[in-house]
N, CA, C, O and the ligand as a Tripos MOL2 file, in Angstrom:
@<TRIPOS>MOLECULE
protein
  241   239    61     0     0
PROTEIN
NO_CHARGES

@<TRIPOS>ATOM
      1 N         130.6690  189.6230  190.3760 N.3       1 MET1
      2 CA        129.2470  189.6140  190.0030 C.3       1 MET1
      3 C         129.0400  190.3980  188.7240 C.2       1 MET1
      4 O         129.4410  191.5590  188.6370 O.2       1 MET1
      5 N         128.4470  189.8080  187.7720 N.am      2 ALA2
      6 CA        128.2450  190.4590  186.4910 C.3       2 ALA2
      7 C         126.9840  191.3000  186.4850 C.2       2 ALA2
      8 O         126.7980  192.1550  185.6190 O.2       2 ALA2
      9 N         126.1260  191.0550  187.4490 N.am      3 TYR3
     10 CA        124.8590  191.7690  187.4600 C.3       3 TYR3
     11 C         124.8800  192.9290  188.4480 C.2       3 TYR3
     12 O         125.2810  192.7840  189.6030 O.2       3 TYR3
     13 N         124.4400  194.0720  187.9650 N.am      4 GLY4
     14 CA        124.4140  195.2370  188.8290 C.3       4 GLY4
     15 C         123.0490  195.4310  189.4580 C.2       4 GLY4
     16 O         122.1520  194.6030  189.3030 O.2       4 GLY4
     17 N         122.9090  196.5240  190.1600 N.am      5 ASP5
     18 CA        121.6320  196.8000  190.8170 C.3       5 ASP5
     19 C         120.4970  196.9850  189.8080 C.2       5 ASP5
     20 O         119.3290  196.7340  190.1050 O.2       5 ASP5
     21 N         120.8650  197.4200  188.6400 N.am      6 ARG6
     22 CA        119.8570  197.6840  187.6250 C.3       6 ARG6
     23 C         119.0730  196.4100  187.2990 C.2       6 ARG6
     24 O         117.8680  196.4500  187.0540 O.2       6 ARG6
     25 N         119.7740  195.3000  187.3010 N.am      7 ASN7
     26 CA        119.0980  194.0430  186.9900 C.3       7 ASN7
     27 C         118.1700  193.6020  188.1160 C.2       7 ASN7
     28 O         117.2270  192.8430  187.8910 O.2       7 ASN7
     29 N         118.4320  194.0650  189.2890 N.am      8 MET8
     30 CA        117.5580  193.7190  190.4010 C.3       8 MET8
     31 C         116.1980  194.3920  190.2060 C.2       8 MET8
     32 O         115.1590  193.8360  190.5620 O.2       8 MET8
     33 N         116.2240  195.5790  189.6430 N.am      9 ARG9
     34 CA        114.9690  196.3040  189.4290 C.3       9 ARG9
     35 C         114.2230  195.7590  188.2280 C.2       9 ARG9
     36 O         113.0210  195.5010  188.2790 O.2       9 ARG9
     37 N         114.9700  195.5900  187.1450 N.am     10 ASN10
     38 CA        114.3310  195.1000  185.9290 C.3      10 ASN10
     39 C         114.3070  193.5810  185.9070 C.2      10 ASN10
     40 O         115.1150  192.9360  185.2380 O.2      10 ASN10
     41 N         113.4070  193.0520  186.6200 N.am     11 ARG11
     42 CA        113.3050  191.6020  186.6440 C.3      11 ARG11
     43 C         112.7400  191.1060  185.3170 C.2      11 ARG11
     44 O         111.8880  191.7570  184.7120 O.2      11 ARG11
     45 N         113.2110  189.9750  184.8820 N.am     12 PRO12
     46 CA        112.6740  189.4180  183.6360 C.3      12 PRO12
     47 C         111.2180  189.0210  183.8290 C.2      12 PRO12
     48 O         110.7830  188.7180  184.9410 O.2      12 PRO12
     49 N         110.4710  189.0260  182.7260 N.am     13 PRO13
     50 CA        109.0570  188.6330  182.8260 C.3      13 PRO13
     51 C         108.9300  187.2030  183.3240 C.2      13 PRO13
     52 O         109.8230  186.3790  183.1290 O.2      13 PRO13
     53 N         107.8340  186.9310  183.9520 N.am     14 ARG14
     54 CA        107.6030  185.6010  184.4920 C.3      14 ARG14
     55 C         107.7090  184.5510  183.3990 C.2      14 ARG14
     56 O         107.1940  184.7280  182.2950 O.2      14 ARG14
     57 N         108.3680  183.4840  183.7150 N.am     15 GLU15
     58 CA        108.5310  182.4160  182.7330 C.3      15 GLU15
     59 C         107.2800  181.5460  182.6760 C.2      15 GLU15
     60 O         106.6840  181.2090  183.7000 O.2      15 GLU15
     61 N         106.9060  181.1980  181.4670 N.am     16 PHE16
     62 CA        105.7150  180.3750  181.3080 C.3      16 PHE16
     63 C         106.0920  179.0080  180.7700 C.2      16 PHE16
     64 O         107.0200  178.8600  179.9740 O.2      16 PHE16
     65 N         105.3570  178.0270  181.2230 N.am     17 PHE17
     66 CA        105.6060  176.6630  180.7970 C.3      17 PHE17
     67 C         104.3910  176.1370  180.0440 C.2      17 PHE17
     68 O         103.2460  176.2970  180.4650 O.2      17 PHE17
     69 N         104.6860  175.5060  178.9170 N.am     18 LYS18
     70 CA        103.5830  174.9290  178.1450 C.3      18 LYS18
     71 C         103.1650  173.6070  178.7720 C.2      18 LYS18
     72 O         103.9990  172.7670  179.1080 O.2      18 LYS18
     73 N         101.8880  173.4470  178.9170 N.am     19 THR19
     74 CA        101.3700  172.2180  179.4890 C.3      19 THR19
     75 C          99.9500  171.9810  179.0000 C.2      19 THR19
     76 O          99.4180  172.7510  178.2000 O.2      19 THR19
     77 N          99.3560  170.9310  179.4780 N.am     20 THR20
     78 CA         97.9870  170.6270  179.0880 C.3      20 THR20
     79 C          97.0820  170.7460  180.3010 C.2      20 THR20
     80 O          97.3930  170.2450  181.3810 O.2      20 THR20
     81 N          95.9850  171.4020  180.1050 N.am     21 CYS21
     82 CA         95.0520  171.6120  181.2080 C.3      21 CYS21
     83 C          94.4530  170.2720  181.6220 C.2      21 CYS21
     84 O          94.0100  169.4890  180.7830 O.2      21 CYS21
     85 N          94.4480  170.0250  182.9190 N.am     22 THR22
     86 CA         93.9150  168.7610  183.4330 C.3      22 THR22
     87 C          92.4110  168.6900  183.2450 C.2      22 THR22
     88 O          91.8520  167.6170  183.0190 O.2      22 THR22
     89 N          91.7730  169.8180  183.3370 N.am     23 ALA23
     90 CA         90.3150  169.8330  183.2980 C.3      23 ALA23
     91 C          89.7500  169.7390  181.8850 C.2      23 ALA23
     92 O          88.8770  168.9120  181.6190 O.2      23 ALA23
     93 N          90.2390  170.5740  180.9850 N.am     24 CYS24
     94 CA         89.6420  170.6290  179.6530 C.3      24 CYS24
     95 C          90.5490  170.0410  178.5840 C.2      24 CYS24
     96 O          90.1280  169.8790  177.4380 O.2      24 CYS24
     97 N          91.7780  169.7230  178.9380 N.am     25 GLY25
     98 CA         92.6770  169.0950  177.9800 C.3      25 GLY25
     99 C          93.2470  170.0430  176.9520 C.2      25 GLY25
    100 O          93.8900  169.6190  175.9910 O.2      25 GLY25
    101 N          93.0150  171.3110  177.1510 N.am     26 LYS26
    102 CA         93.5130  172.3100  176.2200 C.3      26 LYS26
    103 C          94.9750  172.6040  176.5110 C.2      26 LYS26
    104 O          95.4310  172.5080  177.6510 O.2      26 LYS26
    105 N          95.7010  172.9640  175.4580 N.am     27 GLU27
    106 CA         97.0840  173.3700  175.6640 C.3      27 GLU27
    107 C          97.0960  174.7560  176.2800 C.2      27 GLU27
    108 O          96.3570  175.6450  175.8550 O.2      27 GLU27
    109 N          97.9270  174.9290  177.2690 N.am     28 CYS28
    110 CA         97.9570  176.2330  177.9170 C.3      28 CYS28
    111 C          99.3530  176.4940  178.4660 C.2      28 CYS28
    112 O         100.2290  175.6300  178.4440 O.2      28 CYS28
    113 N          99.5260  177.7020  178.9520 N.am     29 GLU29
    114 CA        100.8010  178.0630  179.5520 C.3      29 GLU29
    115 C         100.5590  178.5040  180.9810 C.2      29 GLU29
    116 O          99.6290  179.2540  181.2760 O.2      29 GLU29
    117 N         101.4130  178.0240  181.8510 N.am     30 VAL30
    118 CA        101.2490  178.3820  183.2540 C.3      30 VAL30
    119 C         102.5120  179.0690  183.7510 C.2      30 VAL30
    120 O         103.6130  178.7710  183.2870 O.2      30 VAL30
    121 N         102.3520  179.9790  184.6870 N.am     31 PRO31
    122 CA        103.5020  180.7460  185.1990 C.3      31 PRO31
    123 C         104.3280  179.9810  186.2170 C.2      31 PRO31
    124 O         105.0890  180.5800  186.9780 O.2      31 PRO31
    125 N         104.1860  178.6800  186.2360 N.am     32 PHE32
    126 CA        104.9940  177.8680  187.1530 C.3      32 PHE32
    127 C         105.3080  176.5520  186.4790 C.2      32 PHE32
    128 O         104.6500  176.1620  185.5150 O.2      32 PHE32
    129 N         106.3090  175.8760  186.9850 N.am     33 LYS33
    130 CA        106.6800  174.6160  186.3670 C.3      33 LYS33
    131 C         105.6790  173.5460  186.7710 C.2      33 LYS33
    132 O         105.4970  173.2620  187.9550 O.2      33 LYS33
    133 N         105.0280  172.9540  185.7680 N.am     34 PRO34
    134 CA        104.0320  171.9300  186.0780 C.3      34 PRO34
    135 C         104.6650  170.7310  186.7720 C.2      34 PRO34
    136 O         105.7170  170.2430  186.3600 O.2      34 PRO34
    137 N         104.0220  170.2720  187.8120 N.am     35 THR35
    138 CA        104.5280  169.1160  188.5390 C.3      35 THR35
    139 C         103.7770  167.8760  188.0900 C.2      35 THR35
    140 O         102.5480  167.8590  188.0180 O.2      35 THR35
    141 N         104.5420  166.8470  187.7910 N.am     36 GLU36
    142 CA        103.9080  165.6180  187.3360 C.3      36 GLU36
    143 C         103.0240  165.0510  188.4380 C.2      36 GLU36
    144 O         103.3980  165.0310  189.6110 O.2      36 GLU36
    145 N         101.8500  164.5920  188.0380 N.am     37 GLY37
    146 CA        100.9450  164.0220  189.0150 C.3      37 GLY37
    147 C         100.0340  165.0400  189.6680 C.2      37 GLY37
    148 O          99.0640  164.6910  190.3410 O.2      37 GLY37
    149 N         100.3630  166.3040  189.4580 N.am     38 LYS38
    150 CA         99.4970  167.3420  190.0250 C.3      38 LYS38
    151 C          98.6700  167.9720  188.9230 C.2      38 LYS38
    152 O          99.1500  168.1660  187.8060 O.2      38 LYS38
    153 N          97.4410  168.2840  189.2350 N.am     39 PRO39
    154 CA         96.5780  168.9020  188.2190 C.3      39 PRO39
    155 C          97.0580  170.2870  187.8330 C.2      39 PRO39
    156 O          97.4970  171.0790  188.6670 O.2      39 PRO39
    157 N          96.9600  170.5490  186.5480 N.am     40 VAL40
    158 CA         97.3250  171.8720  186.0440 C.3      40 VAL40
    159 C          96.1310  172.4220  185.2840 C.2      40 VAL40
    160 O          95.5490  171.7360  184.4440 O.2      40 VAL40
    161 N          95.7770  173.6320  185.5750 N.am     41 TYR41
    162 CA         94.6060  174.2110  184.9380 C.3      41 TYR41
    163 C          94.9830  175.4050  184.0810 C.2      41 TYR41
    164 O          95.9080  176.1550  184.3940 O.2      41 TYR41
    165 N          94.2400  175.5640  182.9890 N.am     42 CYS42
    166 CA         94.4170  176.7590  182.1950 C.3      42 CYS42
    167 C          93.7530  177.9150  182.9460 C.2      42 CYS42
    168 O          93.1380  177.7230  183.9940 O.2      42 CYS42
    169 N          93.8890  179.0780  182.4020 N.am     43 LYS43
    170 CA         93.3920  180.2680  183.0870 C.3      43 LYS43
    171 C          91.9040  180.1460  183.4280 C.2      43 LYS43
    172 O          91.4700  180.4650  184.5340 O.2      43 LYS43
    173 N          91.1510  179.6800  182.4550 N.am     44 GLU44
    174 CA         89.7030  179.5940  182.6640 C.3      44 GLU44
    175 C          89.3460  178.5530  183.7100 C.2      44 GLU44
    176 O          88.5390  178.8010  184.6050 O.2      44 GLU44
    177 N          89.9600  177.3820  183.5830 N.am     45 CYS45
    178 CA         89.6390  176.3120  184.5200 C.3      45 CYS45
    179 C          90.1940  176.6360  185.9060 C.2      45 CYS45
    180 O          89.6170  176.2410  186.9180 O.2      45 CYS45
    181 N          91.2770  177.3320  185.9450 N.am     46 TYR46
    182 CA         91.8590  177.6850  187.2350 C.3      46 TYR46
    183 C          90.8870  178.5350  188.0400 C.2      46 TYR46
    184 O          90.7770  178.4020  189.2590 O.2      46 TYR46
    185 N          90.1900  179.4040  187.3330 N.am     47 ALA47
    186 CA         89.2280  180.2710  188.0060 C.3      47 ALA47
    187 C          88.1350  179.4400  188.6610 C.2      47 ALA47
    188 O          87.5530  179.8380  189.6710 O.2      47 ALA47
    189 N          87.8650  178.2770  188.0710 N.am     48 ILE48
    190 CA         86.8020  177.4180  188.5980 C.3      48 ILE48
    191 C          87.3390  176.4910  189.6850 C.2      48 ILE48
    192 O          86.6990  176.2660  190.7120 O.2      48 ILE48
    193 N          88.5400  175.9590  189.4260 N.am     49 HIS49
    194 CA         89.0730  174.9340  190.3150 C.3      49 HIS49
    195 C          90.0100  175.4580  191.3900 C.2      49 HIS49
    196 O          90.3930  174.7240  192.3010 O.2      49 HIS49
    197 N          90.3670  176.6890  191.2860 N.am     50 ALA50
    198 CA         91.3150  177.2280  192.2530 C.3      50 ALA50
    199 C          90.7660  177.1090  193.6660 C.2      50 ALA50
    200 O          89.5920  177.3830  193.9140 O.2      50 ALA50
    201 N          91.6230  176.6990  194.5810 N.am     51 PRO51
    202 CA         91.1850  176.6110  195.9720 C.3      51 PRO51
    203 C          90.8780  177.9920  196.5150 C.2      51 PRO51
    204 O          91.5060  178.9720  196.1140 O.2      51 PRO51
    205 N          89.9300  178.0800  197.4120 N.am     52 PRO52
    206 CA         89.5510  179.3870  197.9690 C.3      52 PRO52
    207 C          90.7110  180.0440  198.6980 C.2      52 PRO52
    208 O          90.8310  181.2690  198.7150 O.2      52 PRO52
    209 N          91.5640  179.2230  199.3010 N.am     53 ARG53
    210 CA         92.7210  179.7850  199.9980 C.3      53 ARG53
    211 C          93.9550  179.5510  199.1540 C.2      53 ARG53
    212 O          94.2650  178.4180  198.7890 O.2      53 ARG53
    213 N          94.6520  180.6190  198.8490 N.am     54 GLU54
    214 CA         95.8280  180.4930  198.0070 C.3      54 GLU54
    215 C          97.0900  180.5990  198.8530 C.2      54 GLU54
    216 O          97.4690  181.6840  199.2950 O.2      54 GLU54
    217 N          97.7210  179.4750  199.0670 N.am     55 ASP55
    218 CA         98.9470  179.4930  199.8720 C.3      55 ASP55
    219 C         100.0980  180.1390  199.1320 C.2      55 ASP55
    220 O         101.0450  180.6580  199.7220 O.2      55 ASP55
    221 N          99.9770  180.0870  197.7950 N.am     56 ARG56
    222 CA        101.0910  180.6260  197.0040 C.3      56 ARG56
    223 C         100.7680  182.0050  196.4670 C.2      56 ARG56
    224 O         101.3040  182.4120  195.4370 O.2      56 ARG56
    225 N          99.9090  182.7180  197.1430 N.am     57 ARG57
    226 CA         99.4810  184.0280  196.6220 C.3      57 ARG57
    227 C         100.6590  184.9730  196.4640 C.2      57 ARG57
    228 O         100.5850  185.9320  195.6960 O.2      57 ARG57
    229 N         101.7320  184.7160  197.1740 N.am     58 ARG58
    230 CA        102.9110  185.5900  197.0650 C.3      58 ARG58
    231 C         103.4540  185.6250  195.6520 C.2      58 ARG58
    232 O         104.0490  186.6080  195.2120 O.2      58 ARG58
    233 N         103.2320  184.5230  194.9530 N.am     59 ARG59
    234 CA        103.7760  184.4470  193.5960 C.3      59 ARG59
    235 C         102.9420  185.2430  192.6110 C.2      59 ARG59
    236 O         103.3750  185.4730  191.4810 O.2      59 ARG59
    237 N         101.7820  185.6580  193.0080 N.am     60 PHE60
    238 CA        100.9260  186.3550  192.0530 C.3      60 PHE60
    239 C         100.9130  187.8480  192.2580 C.2      60 PHE60
    240 O         100.2340  188.5660  191.5240 O.2      60 PHE60
    241 ZN         91.1980  174.2250  181.0550 Zn       61 ZN61
@<TRIPOS>BOND
     1     1     2 1
     2     2     3 1
     3     3     4 2
     4     3     5 am
     5     5     6 1
     6     6     7 1
     7     7     8 2
     8     7     9 am
     9     9    10 1
    10    10    11 1
    11    11    12 2
    12    11    13 am
    13    13    14 1
    14    14    15 1
    15    15    16 2
    16    15    17 am
    17    17    18 1
    18    18    19 1
    19    19    20 2
    20    19    21 am
    21    21    22 1
    22    22    23 1
    23    23    24 2
    24    23    25 am
    25    25    26 1
    26    26    27 1
    27    27    28 2
    28    27    29 am
    29    29    30 1
    30    30    31 1
    31    31    32 2
    32    31    33 am
    33    33    34 1
    34    34    35 1
    35    35    36 2
    36    35    37 am
    37    37    38 1
    38    38    39 1
    39    39    40 2
    40    39    41 am
    41    41    42 1
    42    42    43 1
    43    43    44 2
    44    43    45 am
    45    45    46 1
    46    46    47 1
    47    47    48 2
    48    47    49 am
    49    49    50 1
    50    50    51 1
    51    51    52 2
    52    51    53 am
    53    53    54 1
    54    54    55 1
    55    55    56 2
    56    55    57 am
    57    57    58 1
    58    58    59 1
    59    59    60 2
    60    59    61 am
    61    61    62 1
    62    62    63 1
    63    63    64 2
    64    63    65 am
    65    65    66 1
    66    66    67 1
    67    67    68 2
    68    67    69 am
    69    69    70 1
    70    70    71 1
    71    71    72 2
    72    71    73 am
    73    73    74 1
    74    74    75 1
    75    75    76 2
    76    75    77 am
    77    77    78 1
    78    78    79 1
    79    79    80 2
    80    79    81 am
    81    81    82 1
    82    82    83 1
    83    83    84 2
    84    83    85 am
    85    85    86 1
    86    86    87 1
    87    87    88 2
    88    87    89 am
    89    89    90 1
    90    90    91 1
    91    91    92 2
    92    91    93 am
    93    93    94 1
    94    94    95 1
    95    95    96 2
    96    95    97 am
    97    97    98 1
    98    98    99 1
    99    99   100 2
   100    99   101 am
   101   101   102 1
   102   102   103 1
   103   103   104 2
   104   103   105 am
   105   105   106 1
   106   106   107 1
   107   107   108 2
   108   107   109 am
   109   109   110 1
   110   110   111 1
   111   111   112 2
   112   111   113 am
   113   113   114 1
   114   114   115 1
   115   115   116 2
   116   115   117 am
   117   117   118 1
   118   118   119 1
   119   119   120 2
   120   119   121 am
   121   121   122 1
   122   122   123 1
   123   123   124 2
   124   123   125 am
   125   125   126 1
   126   126   127 1
   127   127   128 2
   128   127   129 am
   129   129   130 1
   130   130   131 1
   131   131   132 2
   132   131   133 am
   133   133   134 1
   134   134   135 1
   135   135   136 2
   136   135   137 am
   137   137   138 1
   138   138   139 1
   139   139   140 2
   140   139   141 am
   141   141   142 1
   142   142   143 1
   143   143   144 2
   144   143   145 am
   145   145   146 1
   146   146   147 1
   147   147   148 2
   148   147   149 am
   149   149   150 1
   150   150   151 1
   151   151   152 2
   152   151   153 am
   153   153   154 1
   154   154   155 1
   155   155   156 2
   156   155   157 am
   157   157   158 1
   158   158   159 1
   159   159   160 2
   160   159   161 am
   161   161   162 1
   162   162   163 1
   163   163   164 2
   164   163   165 am
   165   165   166 1
   166   166   167 1
   167   167   168 2
   168   167   169 am
   169   169   170 1
   170   170   171 1
   171   171   172 2
   172   171   173 am
   173   173   174 1
   174   174   175 1
   175   175   176 2
   176   175   177 am
   177   177   178 1
   178   178   179 1
   179   179   180 2
   180   179   181 am
   181   181   182 1
   182   182   183 1
   183   183   184 2
   184   183   185 am
   185   185   186 1
   186   186   187 1
   187   187   188 2
   188   187   189 am
   189   189   190 1
   190   190   191 1
   191   191   192 2
   192   191   193 am
   193   193   194 1
   194   194   195 1
   195   195   196 2
   196   195   197 am
   197   197   198 1
   198   198   199 1
   199   199   200 2
   200   199   201 am
   201   201   202 1
   202   202   203 1
   203   203   204 2
   204   203   205 am
   205   205   206 1
   206   206   207 1
   207   207   208 2
   208   207   209 am
   209   209   210 1
   210   210   211 1
   211   211   212 2
   212   211   213 am
   213   213   214 1
   214   214   215 1
   215   215   216 2
   216   215   217 am
   217   217   218 1
   218   218   219 1
   219   219   220 2
   220   219   221 am
   221   221   222 1
   222   222   223 1
   223   223   224 2
   224   223   225 am
   225   225   226 1
   226   226   227 1
   227   227   228 2
   228   227   229 am
   229   229   230 1
   230   230   231 1
   231   231   232 2
   232   231   233 am
   233   233   234 1
   234   234   235 1
   235   235   236 2
   236   235   237 am
   237   237   238 1
   238   238   239 1
   239   239   240 2
@<TRIPOS>SUBSTRUCTURE
     1 MET1         2 RESIDUE 1 A MET
     2 ALA2         6 RESIDUE 1 A ALA
     3 TYR3        10 RESIDUE 1 A TYR
     4 GLY4        14 RESIDUE 1 A GLY
     5 ASP5        18 RESIDUE 1 A ASP
     6 ARG6        22 RESIDUE 1 A ARG
     7 ASN7        26 RESIDUE 1 A ASN
     8 MET8        30 RESIDUE 1 A MET
     9 ARG9        34 RESIDUE 1 A ARG
    10 ASN10       38 RESIDUE 1 A ASN
    11 ARG11       42 RESIDUE 1 A ARG
    12 PRO12       46 RESIDUE 1 A PRO
    13 PRO13       50 RESIDUE 1 A PRO
    14 ARG14       54 RESIDUE 1 A ARG
    15 GLU15       58 RESIDUE 1 A GLU
    16 PHE16       62 RESIDUE 1 A PHE
    17 PHE17       66 RESIDUE 1 A PHE
    18 LYS18       70 RESIDUE 1 A LYS
    19 THR19       74 RESIDUE 1 A THR
    20 THR20       78 RESIDUE 1 A THR
    21 CYS21       82 RESIDUE 1 A CYS
    22 THR22       86 RESIDUE 1 A THR
    23 ALA23       90 RESIDUE 1 A ALA
    24 CYS24       94 RESIDUE 1 A CYS
    25 GLY25       98 RESIDUE 1 A GLY
    26 LYS26      102 RESIDUE 1 A LYS
    27 GLU27      106 RESIDUE 1 A GLU
    28 CYS28      110 RESIDUE 1 A CYS
    29 GLU29      114 RESIDUE 1 A GLU
    30 VAL30      118 RESIDUE 1 A VAL
    31 PRO31      122 RESIDUE 1 A PRO
    32 PHE32      126 RESIDUE 1 A PHE
    33 LYS33      130 RESIDUE 1 A LYS
    34 PRO34      134 RESIDUE 1 A PRO
    35 THR35      138 RESIDUE 1 A THR
    36 GLU36      142 RESIDUE 1 A GLU
    37 GLY37      146 RESIDUE 1 A GLY
    38 LYS38      150 RESIDUE 1 A LYS
    39 PRO39      154 RESIDUE 1 A PRO
    40 VAL40      158 RESIDUE 1 A VAL
    41 TYR41      162 RESIDUE 1 A TYR
    42 CYS42      166 RESIDUE 1 A CYS
    43 LYS43      170 RESIDUE 1 A LYS
    44 GLU44      174 RESIDUE 1 A GLU
    45 CYS45      178 RESIDUE 1 A CYS
    46 TYR46      182 RESIDUE 1 A TYR
    47 ALA47      186 RESIDUE 1 A ALA
    48 ILE48      190 RESIDUE 1 A ILE
    49 HIS49      194 RESIDUE 1 A HIS
    50 ALA50      198 RESIDUE 1 A ALA
    51 PRO51      202 RESIDUE 1 A PRO
    52 PRO52      206 RESIDUE 1 A PRO
    53 ARG53      210 RESIDUE 1 A ARG
    54 GLU54      214 RESIDUE 1 A GLU
    55 ASP55      218 RESIDUE 1 A ASP
    56 ARG56      222 RESIDUE 1 A ARG
    57 ARG57      226 RESIDUE 1 A ARG
    58 ARG58      230 RESIDUE 1 A ARG
    59 ARG59      234 RESIDUE 1 A ARG
    60 PHE60      238 RESIDUE 1 A PHE
    61 ZN61       241 GROUP 0 **** ****
């Protein structure tokens, strides 16, 4: 193993993916890989369209 315990602590910053917001059509970056066929929202639109219950809250 080339990675020591130190790397476990210093996790790399979250990876962002460039995509287009489904709602406003603006270019944006999301902290997850956009899935084709699924709506992707920019930060602003996400605040509006985000479901009240977040199943993936662990990722945030
Ligand atoms: Zn948007």
